[in-house]
C-alpha positions in Angstrom: 26.3 44.2 37.5 24.1 47.2 37.8 25.2 50.5 37.7 25.6 52.3 41.0 23.1 55.1 41.9 21.7 54.9 44.5 23.4 54.5 48.0 23.3 53.8 51.2 25.2 54.7 54.3 24.5 53.8 58.0 26.7 55.4 60.5 26.3 59.3 60.7 29.1 59.9 62.6 31.9 62.4 61.0 33.1 60.2 59.0 29.1 58.7 57.9 27.8 62.1 57.5 31.3 62.6 55.3 30.8 59.7 52.9 26.9 60.7 52.6 28.2 64.0 51.4 30.7 62.3 49.1 27.8 60.4 47.0 25.3 63.4 47.3 28.3 65.7 45.7 28.7 62.6 43.3 24.9 63.1 41.5 24.0 60.0 43.7 20.2 59.8 45.9 21.8 58.7 49.2 19.7 57.5 52.8 21.7 57.9 55.8 20.1 55.5 58.2 20.6 56.5 61.7 19.4 54.0 65.2 18.1 57.4 66.9 16.3 60.5 66.2 18.5 62.3 68.1 20.8 60.8 66.5 20.2 61.6 63.0 20.1 65.1 64.0 23.2 65.4 64.5 24.3 63.3 61.2 22.0 66.3 59.3 23.8 69.2 61.3 27.0 67.5 60.5 25.8 67.6 56.6 24.4 71.2 56.7 27.6 72.6 58.7 30.5 70.4 56.0 28.4 72.3 53.4 27.6 75.5 55.1 32.0 75.9 55.3 32.0 74.9 51.2 29.3 77.8 50.3 31.4 80.1 53.3 34.3 79.4 51.6 33.0 79.9 47.9 33.9 76.5 47.0 29.9 76.2 46.9 26.9 78.5 46.1 23.9 78.1 47.9 22.0 76.5 45.0 24.5 74.0 44.7 24.0 73.4 48.7 20.4 72.9 48.4 20.9 70.2 45.7 23.0 68.2 47.2 20.8 68.5 50.1 18.1 67.2 48.4 19.9 64.3 47.3 19.5 63.1 50.6 17.4 61.9 53.0 17.9 60.8 56.7 16.0 58.2 58.8 16.2 55.5 61.5 14.4 52.4 59.4 16.9 50.0 57.9 14.0 48.9 55.6 14.4 52.2 53.8 17.9 50.9 52.5 15.5 48.3 50.1 16.1 51.0 46.5 19.7 51.1 47.3 22.4 49.3 44.7 24.7 49.6 47.3 25.0 50.1 51.5 28.4 51.6 53.4 28.6 50.7 56.9 30.3 53.4 58.8 29.1 52.1 62.2 31.5 51.7 65.1 35.1 49.1 64.8 33.1 46.0 66.7 33.3 43.2 64.4 29.7 41.4 66.7 27.5 44.8 65.5 29.2 45.2 62.2 27.7 41.5 61.4 24.3 42.4 63.0 24.3 45.4 60.7 24.7 42.7 57.3 23.4 40.4 57.8 20.2 41.9 58.7 20.7 44.3 54.9 20.6 40.0 53.4 17.0 40.8 54.7 16.1 44.1 53.4 18.4 44.7 49.9 18.6 43.0 46.5 20.6 39.9 46.7 23.1 41.9 44.0 22.8 45.1 46.1 27.1 45.9 47.1 27.7 45.7 50.5 31.1 47.8 52.1 32.3 48.4 55.4 34.4 51.6 55.9 36.4 49.5 58.6 39.7 51.5 59.0 41.2 48.2 60.5 39.4 45.7 60.9 39.4 42.4 58.5 37.0 42.7 55.0 37.4 39.1 55.0 36.0 38.6 58.8 32.8 41.0 58.2 31.9 39.1 55.6 31.1 36.3 57.8 28.5 38.3 58.9 26.3 38.0 55.2 24.7 35.5 53.2 25.9 36.8 50.1 30.2 37.6 51.1 30.9 37.4 47.4 29.5 41.3 47.5 31.2 42.3 50.1 34.4 44.8 49.8 36.1 47.1 51.8 35.0 50.7 51.0 38.1 52.9 53.0 37.5 56.8 52.9 39.8 58.9 55.5 39.1 61.8 57.2 37.5 64.1 56.2 36.2 62.9 53.4 34.8 65.4 51.1 38.2 66.5 51.4 40.5 63.2 51.1 40.7 61.9 47.4 41.6 58.4 48.6 39.3 55.7 48.9 41.2 52.2 49.9 39.3 49.2 48.2 39.6 45.6 50.0 38.6 42.8 48.6 38.6 39.6 49.7 39.0 35.9 48.2 35.7 35.6 47.2 34.7 39.0 47.0 33.4 39.6 43.1 35.5 40.5 40.4 32.2 42.9 38.8 32.0 43.8 42.7 35.3 44.9 42.9 35.5 46.7 39.5 31.6 48.2 40.0 33.2 49.6 42.9 36.5 51.7 41.9 33.9 52.5 39.2 31.7 54.3 41.5 35.1 56.2 43.7 36.6 57.4 40.5 33.0 58.9 39.3 32.5 60.7 42.4 35.9 62.5 42.3 38.3 60.1 44.6 41.1 57.9 43.7 41.3 54.2 44.4 43.5 52.2 45.1 42.7 47.9 44.8 44.4 46.1 47.8 43.9 42.4 49.9 42.4 42.1 52.9 45.3 43.0 55.0 45.1 44.3 58.8 45.3 48.6 58.1 45.6 47.9 53.9 48.3 50.8 52.3 48.2 54.0 54.5 47.2 52.6 57.7 50.4 50.3 57.9 52.7 52.4 56.7 51.5 55.4 59.1 51.5 53.3 62.6 55.0 51.7 61.8 55.7 55.6 62.0 53.6 56.2 64.9 55.0 53.4 66.7 58.7 55.1 66.3 56.7 58.7 67.2 55.7 57.7 70.2 59.2 54.8 71.0 60.9 59.1 70.8 58.9 60.9 73.5 59.4 57.8 75.7 62.7 57.6 75.6 62.8 61.0 76.3 64.9 61.7 72.7 62.9 65.2 72.0 60.1 67.0 73.1 56.4 66.6 71.3 56.8 70.2 70.4 60.0 69.9 67.9 59.5 65.5 67.2 56.5 67.7 65.3 58.4 70.7 63.8 61.3 67.6 62.8 58.7 66.3 61.0 56.3 68.6 59.5 58.8 71.2 58.8 62.1 68.9 58.2 60.5 66.4 56.1 57.4 68.4 54.4 54.6 66.2 56.0 51.3 68.0 55.9 51.2 68.0 60.0 53.8 66.3 62.8 52.8 63.3 64.2 51.9 64.0 68.0 49.4 66.9 66.4 48.2 64.1 63.7 47.2 61.8 66.7 45.9 64.2 68.4 43.7 64.7 65.4 43.5 60.9 64.6 42.1 60.3 68.2 44.2 58.4 70.8 41.8 56.4 71.1 41.4 55.2 67.7 45.2 55.0 66.7 45.1 52.3 70.3 42.8 50.0 68.8 44.0 50.8 64.9 47.5 49.9 66.4 45.9 46.8 68.4 44.8 45.7 65.3 47.8 46.0 62.8 49.7 44.5 66.2 48.1 41.2 66.1 48.4 41.1 62.8 51.6 41.8 62.5 53.1 40.5 65.8 56.2 42.4 64.4 58.1 44.6 67.6 58.0 47.6 64.6 54.4 47.9 65.5 54.5 46.8 69.0 52.0 49.0 71.6 53.1 52.3 73.0 52.9 51.8 76.9 52.8 55.6 76.7 49.4 55.8 74.3 47.7 53.5 76.3 48.1 55.2 79.5 46.8 58.9 78.1 43.9 56.9 76.5 43.3 55.1 80.1 43.3 59.0 81.2 40.8 60.1 79.3 43.7 62.3 77.2 41.8 61.4 73.6 43.7 64.3 72.1 40.8 67.4 70.0 37.6 65.4 70.8 38.2 65.7 74.8 40.3 69.0 74.7 44.1 67.0 75.8 45.9 65.0 74.5 49.9 65.7 73.4 47.9 69.5 73.3 45.9 71.2 75.5 42.8 73.0 72.7 40.8 75.6 74.1 37.6 73.2 74.3 37.0 70.0 72.9 36.4 69.1 69.4 38.5 72.6 68.9 41.9 72.5 66.9 43.2 76.0 68.7 46.4 74.7 71.2 46.2 76.8 74.3 49.5 77.9 74.8 51.1 75.8 78.4 52.6 78.4 80.6 57.3 76.9 80.8 59.7 79.0 82.0 61.0 81.6 79.5 64.8 80.8 79.2 66.9 83.6 79.5 69.8 83.4 77.0 73.2 84.8 76.8 73.2 87.4 73.5 75.8 86.2 71.2 77.5 89.2 68.9 80.4 86.8 67.4 80.6 83.9 65.9 83.4 81.9 64.0 83.0 79.1 60.7 85.4 76.9 60.2 85.7 75.7 56.7 85.2 75.8 53.3 82.6 74.9 50.5 79.7 75.8 49.6 78.2 75.1 53.0 80.1 77.2 54.9 79.9 80.3 52.7 76.0 80.3 52.9 76.3 79.6 56.9 78.6 83.0 56.6 76.5 84.6 54.0 73.2 83.8 56.4 74.8 84.7 60.0 75.8 88.4 58.9 72.1 88.5 57.4 70.6 87.9 61.2 73.4 90.5 62.5 75.9 88.5 63.8 79.9 89.3 63.4 81.6 86.8 61.3 85.3 85.3 61.4 85.6 82.6 58.3 88.0 80.6 58.6 87.7 78.2 55.4 91.1 76.4 56.4 91.2 74.3 59.6 95.1 73.3 59.7 95.9 77.3 59.6 96.8 77.7 63.3 97.7 81.3 62.4 93.5 81.8 61.1 91.9 80.1 64.3 93.6 82.7 66.1 91.6 85.2 65.1 88.5 83.6 67.2 89.8 83.7 70.0 86.7 86.1 70.6 83.7 84.5 69.3 80.8 83.2 71.3 79.9 80.4 68.8 82.0 78.0 66.8 80.5 76.4 64.3 82.4 73.7 62.4 81.2 73.8 58.5 83.4 71.0 56.5 84.0 71.2 52.6 80.6 69.9 51.4 79.2 71.0 47.6 75.0 71.1 48.2 72.9 71.3 44.8 71.3 74.5 46.9 71.8 76.4 50.0 72.2 74.1 53.0 71.1 71.4 51.9 70.8 68.4 53.6 74.3 67.1 52.4 76.5 65.3 54.3 80.7 66.7 54.8 83.5 64.9 53.7 84.5 62.1 55.9 86.2 63.3 59.4 89.6 64.1 58.8 93.1 63.9 61.4 93.0 67.7 60.5 89.0 68.2 61.7 89.5 65.7 65.3 92.9 67.8 66.6 91.0 71.0 65.5 88.6 70.8 68.4 91.5 70.3 71.1 93.0 73.6 68.9 90.2 75.6 69.6 90.6 74.9 73.0 93.6 77.4 73.6 92.0 79.6 71.4 88.2 80.1 72.5 86.9 81.3 75.4 85.5 78.3 77.8 81.9 79.5 77.8 82.6 79.4 73.6 80.2 77.4 72.2 82.1 74.2 69.8 79.5 73.1 67.4 79.8 71.4 63.6 77.5 70.3 60.6 79.8 66.9 60.1 79.5 63.8 61.5 81.4 64.6 64.8 79.1 63.3 67.6 78.7 65.8 70.2 80.1 63.9 72.9 83.0 63.6 70.7 83.7 67.4 70.2 83.4 67.7 74.1 86.0 64.8 74.8 88.7 66.4 72.1 87.7 69.9 73.5 87.7 69.4 77.0 84.4 71.1 77.1 81.4 68.5 77.0 78.6 70.7 78.0 80.0 73.4 75.4 79.3 70.8 72.6 76.7 69.8 70.6 76.2 69.1 66.4 73.8 70.9 64.1 72.1 68.9 60.6 70.8 71.4 58.2 68.1 69.8 56.3 67.2 71.3 52.9 64.4 73.7 53.2 60.9 71.6 52.5 57.6 73.6 51.6 56.7 73.9 55.2 60.5 76.1 55.9 63.6 74.5 56.6 64.8 72.7 60.4 68.2 72.5 61.7 68.5 69.5 64.3 70.7 70.4 66.9 71.6 67.3 68.9 72.5 67.2 72.8 75.3 64.4 74.9 74.2 64.4 77.8 76.6 66.3 78.7 75.3 69.6 77.3 74.2 72.5 79.1 70.8 74.0 78.5 72.2 77.2 77.9 74.3 75.9 75.2 71.2 74.5 73.6 69.3 77.7 74.2 71.8 79.8 72.7 71.6 77.4 69.3 67.9 77.9 69.2 68.6 81.4 68.7 71.4 81.0 66.4 69.5 79.3 64.1 65.8 81.0 64.1 68.3 83.7 63.5 69.2 82.6 60.2 65.8 82.1 59.2 65.6 78.5 60.2 63.3 76.0 62.7 65.4 74.4 65.5 65.1 70.4 66.7 67.0 69.8 69.6 67.2 65.8 70.6 69.8 63.7 72.0 72.1 63.1 69.3 71.7 59.8 67.8 72.1 58.2 64.3 69.6 59.7 62.3 68.9 62.6 64.7 64.5 62.5 64.8 64.0 63.1 61.2 66.2 60.1 59.4 66.0 58.4 62.6 61.7 58.7 62.1 61.7 59.3 57.5 64.2 56.7 56.2 62.6 53.2 58.0 59.2 55.0 57.3 60.2 54.8 53.2 62.2 51.5 53.5 58.6 50.2 55.0 56.8 51.1 51.7 59.9 49.5 49.8 59.4 46.4 51.9 55.2 46.1 51.2 56.2 46.4 47.7 58.5 43.5 48.0 56.0 41.7 49.6 53.5 42.5 46.2 51.3 44.2 48.5 50.8 47.0 46.6 52.9 48.3 43.8 54.6 51.6 43.6 51.8 53.6 42.2 49.4 52.4 44.7 51.2 52.7 47.8 52.2 56.8 46.8 48.3 56.9 45.9 47.8 56.2 48.9 50.4 58.0 51.2 49.5 61.1 48.8 45.7 61.3 48.6 45.3 59.5 52.1 48.1 60.9 55.0 48.1 64.4 52.1 51.8 63.6 51.5 53.7 66.2 49.0 55.1 63.0 47.1 54.7 59.9 48.1 57.5 57.6 49.6 59.0 56.3 46.6 59.3 59.9 44.7 60.3 60.4 48.4 63.4 58.0 48.1 64.0 59.1 43.9 64.2 62.5 45.0 66.5 61.7 48.6 68.9 59.2 47.0 67.8 55.4 47.4 71.5 55.0 48.5 71.4 57.1 50.6 68.4 56.0 51.9 69.9 52.4 52.5 73.0 54.1 54.3 70.9 55.8 56.7 69.3 52.3 57.8 72.6 50.9 57.2 73.9 53.3 60.1 71.0 53.1 62.3 70.5 49.3 62.4 74.2 49.5 63.4 73.6 51.8 65.8 71.1 49.6 67.8 68.6 51.0 69.9 65.5 50.3 67.2 63.2 47.3 66.9 66.3 45.4 63.5 62.9 45.3 61.8 62.3 48.2 61.6 65.6 49.4 59.8 66.8 46.1 57.9 67.3 47.2 54.4 65.3 45.9 52.0 66.6 43.2 49.5 65.1 45.4 46.9 65.8 48.6 47.9 69.5 47.2 47.1 68.5 46.4 44.0 68.0 49.3 43.1 71.1 50.7 44.2 73.2 48.1 42.7 70.9 48.8 39.5 70.8 52.8 40.2 67.0 52.4 39.0 64.7 55.0 40.1 61.3 53.2 42.1 59.5 55.8 39.9 59.6 57.1 36.1 
């Protein structure tokens, strides 16, 4: 296999121009091809603008920029690709169009030149049918923005020559990328896992479980992901998400990949995300990432001055400290069975039952001890002590509806789930029942903000938002490993360097605890309401729990 020193790129949209820049930065000669001079000029503009930004940010000097630009030739003549050792097509996701490109290349490039597709969804095997030399075809899937994200998925078919695969892997490493080699399956690694997660998030929105803004906050701040699902889908393009989702569903036929009616309606209405100026959010202009605040009624929040905290342990102590720092007058009752101390809560505006858990870090995402008869009796006792408008809530496992039923005031009852801080801050989820009134929700939103956390309001269902989305997402990665499609390191690399996750799914599982992931998924499966396949525990995860084995070294 000859050394790859000259590369061609066909299609100079955002992705194609980004791939051109990657290769030129890596010291290769690059020939970019477009169908018209107008589109060729647009490609030049994208390349120039990207390198201009790098210069402005001090990541590239002007001499270095000029060297990159000098390595690039942009043309409208396919014949100019004749010297290329590798040609990457980045044309629209239409199989017939890709066949036309590869068929034409058979008469232009040398028989041992590599042909690669940047497709994010179509079968590489099917694309290879467009050339007389399918053994030289490979997938080379970059992630947007190509100059920034390190992952390149190298996808092989049953006919891909080993030397072709090795040459592309070597090239990817040479230009500073992280190659992951996988077989030809819809969605490959990153998109296959991502789109199962997208479908679950869309289902939450369709069912009115959570608002788009709180959904994004839950996963960005609560789970520590680089952005929430609505923001990410707007960035990718809702039409692109719809298309890739359909391709993956056609392959898997799994309910966990079933197309979203909401997404289809939005695409039909022309709401495509940032590119159209509106999607889940409204933007300052098409192509802008600046979200325009939409007018909404300002919620009136009653003033809260006094808060009662019931329970002992580090969670209770930490909560008391942070509430006092926030300016609240706090009455702490360490023992919920002490009726005399409970009487001291008569004048408080909010009561938080904080259990007896001892987390490893402040207000960490730890489960309290199991609910005892004393705690069950607590809500009945509090109903006789506090005022009728006092908000009753817990960080324990009690359901909001149970608190409401036991206290006789369902409209003033909710649950709180305190998550461990991530690199983006800390989330406290507020779980409401169908009876919880809006004033109660706003009081708790204000309280959560006062203690320095981000509130997420949702219906009180198992897993709320963070766990109900994150844990099945992690379980999906375990199933991919169990199926033998990709290894631990490749899956973690794909999500870290392709999607910007702070840690790969297996590193996350080891950090959270495999037993905790398993427990949550079992609870979600038992509760129903989600596709069984998305929450069914993987036998491999059960093995790791029973053997107490980490996934990562």
